ChimeraX commands (.cxc) that place a marker at each C-alpha (Angstrom):
marker #1 position 54.50,-214.79,177.58 radius 0.5
marker #1 position 55.32,-211.53,176.00 radius 0.5
marker #1 position 53.34,-208.30,176.69 radius 0.5
marker #1 position 53.03,-206.00,173.81 radius 0.5
marker #1 position 52.01,-202.41,174.68 radius 0.5
marker #1 position 51.46,-199.50,172.36 radius 0.5
marker #1 position 50.51,-196.08,173.03 radius 0.5
marker #1 position 49.19,-193.84,170.32 radius 0.5
marker #1 position 49.14,-190.06,170.09 radius 0.5
marker #1 position 46.83,-188.54,167.35 radius 0.5
marker #1 position 48.68,-185.93,165.34 radius 0.5
marker #1 position 47.97,-182.24,165.93 radius 0.5
marker #1 position 44.53,-181.22,164.66 radius 0.5
marker #1 position 43.42,-184.75,164.47 radius 0.5
marker #1 position 40.21,-185.71,166.39 radius 0.5
marker #1 position 38.60,-189.06,167.26 radius 0.5
marker #1 position 35.68,-188.41,165.00 radius 0.5
marker #1 position 37.96,-188.13,162.00 radius 0.5
marker #1 position 36.77,-190.82,159.61 radius 0.5
marker #1 position 40.44,-191.99,159.16 radius 0.5
marker #1 position 40.72,-192.50,163.06 radius 0.5
marker #1 position 37.29,-194.28,163.13 radius 0.5
marker #1 position 38.45,-196.59,160.48 radius 0.5
marker #1 position 41.74,-197.28,162.08 radius 0.5
marker #1 position 40.07,-198.00,165.55 radius 0.5
marker #1 position 37.76,-200.42,163.90 radius 0.5
marker #1 position 40.66,-202.20,162.21 radius 0.5
marker #1 position 42.55,-202.60,165.50 radius 0.5
marker #1 position 39.62,-203.71,167.42 radius 0.5
marker #1 position 39.02,-206.42,165.10 radius 0.5
marker #1 position 42.56,-207.95,165.41 radius 0.5
marker #1 position 41.70,-209.94,168.50 radius 0.5
marker #1 position 39.28,-212.14,166.55 radius 0.5
marker #1 position 41.49,-212.39,163.47 radius 0.5
marker #1 position 45.07,-213.06,164.80 radius 0.5
marker #1 position 45.25,-216.55,166.55 radius 0.5
marker #1 position 48.52,-215.82,168.14 radius 0.5
marker #1 position 47.05,-213.12,170.37 radius 0.5
marker #1 position 46.30,-214.69,173.82 radius 0.5
marker #1 position 45.14,-211.26,175.18 radius 0.5
marker #1 position 43.83,-208.31,173.03 radius 0.5
marker #1 position 42.60,-205.11,174.46 radius 0.5
marker #1 position 42.59,-201.71,172.79 radius 0.5
marker #1 position 40.61,-198.61,173.79 radius 0.5
marker #1 position 40.71,-194.83,174.12 radius 0.5
marker #1 position 42.54,-193.31,177.05 radius 0.5
marker #1 position 40.15,-191.76,179.62 radius 0.5
marker #1 position 42.88,-189.44,181.20 radius 0.5
marker #1 position 43.03,-185.86,180.16 radius 0.5
marker #1 position 46.40,-185.21,181.61 radius 0.5
marker #1 position 48.68,-183.23,179.23 radius 0.5
marker #1 position 51.24,-186.09,178.97 radius 0.5
marker #1 position 48.73,-188.86,178.25 radius 0.5
marker #1 position 48.53,-190.62,175.08 radius 0.5
marker #1 position 45.16,-191.05,173.21 radius 0.5
marker #1 position 44.64,-194.64,172.46 radius 0.5
marker #1 position 46.22,-197.86,173.86 radius 0.5
marker #1 position 46.75,-201.52,172.85 radius 0.5
marker #1 position 47.61,-204.01,175.56 radius 0.5
marker #1 position 48.31,-207.55,174.07 radius 0.5
marker #1 position 50.01,-210.70,175.00 radius 0.5
marker #1 position 51.45,-213.56,172.91 radius 0.5
marker #1 position 53.08,-216.86,174.00 radius 0.5
marker #1 position 56.56,-216.13,172.64 radius 0.5
marker #1 position 58.84,-214.29,170.24 radius 0.5
marker #1 position 57.66,-216.31,167.39 radius 0.5
marker #1 position 53.97,-215.45,168.00 radius 0.5
marker #1 position 54.85,-211.92,168.33 radius 0.5
marker #1 position 56.61,-211.88,164.91 radius 0.5
marker #1 position 53.72,-213.63,163.31 radius 0.5
marker #1 position 51.28,-210.96,164.95 radius 0.5
marker #1 position 53.43,-208.06,163.72 radius 0.5
marker #1 position 53.67,-209.60,160.19 radius 0.5
marker #1 position 50.06,-210.51,159.93 radius 0.5
marker #1 position 48.42,-208.80,156.98 radius 0.5
marker #1 position 45.53,-207.49,159.08 radius 0.5
marker #1 position 48.02,-205.94,161.66 radius 0.5
marker #1 position 50.00,-204.39,158.82 radius 0.5
marker #1 position 46.85,-202.89,157.31 radius 0.5
marker #1 position 45.80,-201.34,160.62 radius 0.5
marker #1 position 49.29,-199.98,161.07 radius 0.5
marker #1 position 49.22,-198.30,157.58 radius 0.5
marker #1 position 45.94,-196.61,158.63 radius 0.5
marker #1 position 47.26,-195.26,161.94 radius 0.5
marker #1 position 50.61,-193.88,160.14 radius 0.5
marker #1 position 48.35,-191.40,158.45 radius 0.5
marker #1 position 47.12,-189.74,161.52 radius 0.5
marker #1 position 49.18,-190.71,164.67 radius 0.5
marker #1 position 52.54,-191.53,166.18 radius 0.5
marker #1 position 53.21,-194.23,168.74 radius 0.5
marker #1 position 55.46,-195.79,171.30 radius 0.5
marker #1 position 55.78,-199.58,172.11 radius 0.5
marker #1 position 57.21,-201.71,174.87 radius 0.5
marker #1 position 57.50,-205.57,174.64 radius 0.5
marker #1 position 58.57,-207.37,177.69 radius 0.5
marker #1 position 58.47,-210.88,179.05 radius 0.5
marker #1 position 56.33,-211.77,182.02 radius 0.5
marker link #1:1,2 radius 0.2
marker link #1:2,3 radius 0.2
marker link #1:3,4 radius 0.2
marker link #1:4,5 radius 0.2
marker link #1:5,6 radius 0.2
marker link #1:6,7 radius 0.2
marker link #1:7,8 radius 0.2
marker link #1:8,9 radius 0.2
marker link #1:9,10 radius 0.2
marker link #1:10,11 radius 0.2
marker link #1:11,12 radius 0.2
marker link #1:12,13 radius 0.2
marker link #1:13,14 radius 0.2
marker link #1:14,15 radius 0.2
marker link #1:15,16 radius 0.2
marker link #1:16,17 radius 0.2
marker link #1:17,18 radius 0.2
marker link #1:18,19 radius 0.2
marker link #1:19,20 radius 0.2
marker link #1:20,21 radius 0.2
marker link #1:21,22 radius 0.2
marker link #1:22,23 radius 0.2
marker link #1:23,24 radius 0.2
marker link #1:24,25 radius 0.2
marker link #1:25,26 radius 0.2
marker link #1:26,27 radius 0.2
marker link #1:27,28 radius 0.2
marker link #1:28,29 radius 0.2
marker link #1:29,30 radius 0.2
marker link #1:30,31 radius 0.2
marker link #1:31,32 radius 0.2
marker link #1:32,33 radius 0.2
marker link #1:33,34 radius 0.2
marker link #1:34,35 radius 0.2
marker link #1:35,36 radius 0.2
marker link #1:36,37 radius 0.2
marker link #1:37,38 radius 0.2
marker link #1:38,39 radius 0.2
marker link #1:39,40 radius 0.2
marker link #1:40,41 radius 0.2
marker link #1:41,42 radius 0.2
marker link #1:42,43 radius 0.2
marker link #1:43,44 radius 0.2
marker link #1:44,45 radius 0.2
marker link #1:45,46 radius 0.2
marker link #1:46,47 radius 0.2
marker link #1:47,48 radius 0.2
marker link #1:48,49 radius 0.2
marker link #1:49,50 radius 0.2
marker link #1:50,51 radius 0.2
marker link #1:51,52 radius 0.2
marker link #1:52,53 radius 0.2
marker link #1:53,54 radius 0.2
marker link #1:54,55 radius 0.2
marker link #1:55,56 radius 0.2
marker link #1:56,57 radius 0.2
marker link #1:57,58 radius 0.2
marker link #1:58,59 radius 0.2
marker link #1:59,60 radius 0.2
marker link #1:60,61 radius 0.2
marker link #1:61,62 radius 0.2
marker link #1:62,63 radius 0.2
marker link #1:63,64 radius 0.2
marker link #1:64,65 radius 0.2
marker link #1:65,66 radius 0.2
marker link #1:66,67 radius 0.2
marker link #1:67,68 radius 0.2
marker link #1:68,69 radius 0.2
marker link #1:69,70 radius 0.2
marker link #1:70,71 radius 0.2
marker link #1:71,72 radius 0.2
marker link #1:72,73 radius 0.2
marker link #1:73,74 radius 0.2
marker link #1:74,75 radius 0.2
marker link #1:75,76 radius 0.2
marker link #1:76,77 radius 0.2
marker link #1:77,78 radius 0.2
marker link #1:78,79 radius 0.2
marker link #1:79,80 radius 0.2
marker link #1:80,81 radius 0.2
marker link #1:81,82 radius 0.2
marker link #1:82,83 radius 0.2
marker link #1:83,84 radius 0.2
marker link #1:84,85 radius 0.2
marker link #1:85,86 radius 0.2
marker link #1:86,87 radius 0.2
marker link #1:87,88 radius 0.2
marker link #1:88,89 radius 0.2
marker link #1:89,90 radius 0.2
marker link #1:90,91 radius 0.2
marker link #1:91,92 radius 0.2
marker link #1:92,93 radius 0.2
marker link #1:93,94 radius 0.2
marker link #1:94,95 radius 0.2
marker link #1:95,96 radius 0.2
marker link #1:96,97 radius 0.2
view
């Protein structure tokens, strides 16, 4: 299995209520039901208010590298990424477990 973790930081001046953010969250929350390669799909707002905290997180798992590639290339994932590019930056980690 491969764990796929993503942490998002909203750009300066962007708030959760921004319509672009609302649309981006909706797009990502839908992925769990759209992409069959996802064995685990969790995404939600961070509840920590620490200064170093990121704002939004994805925790996903897929069976193998081929499933990870299919997930990353899936049109619904690509559409969600395009939305988030407008208002956030992110870091990722993929590891086997």
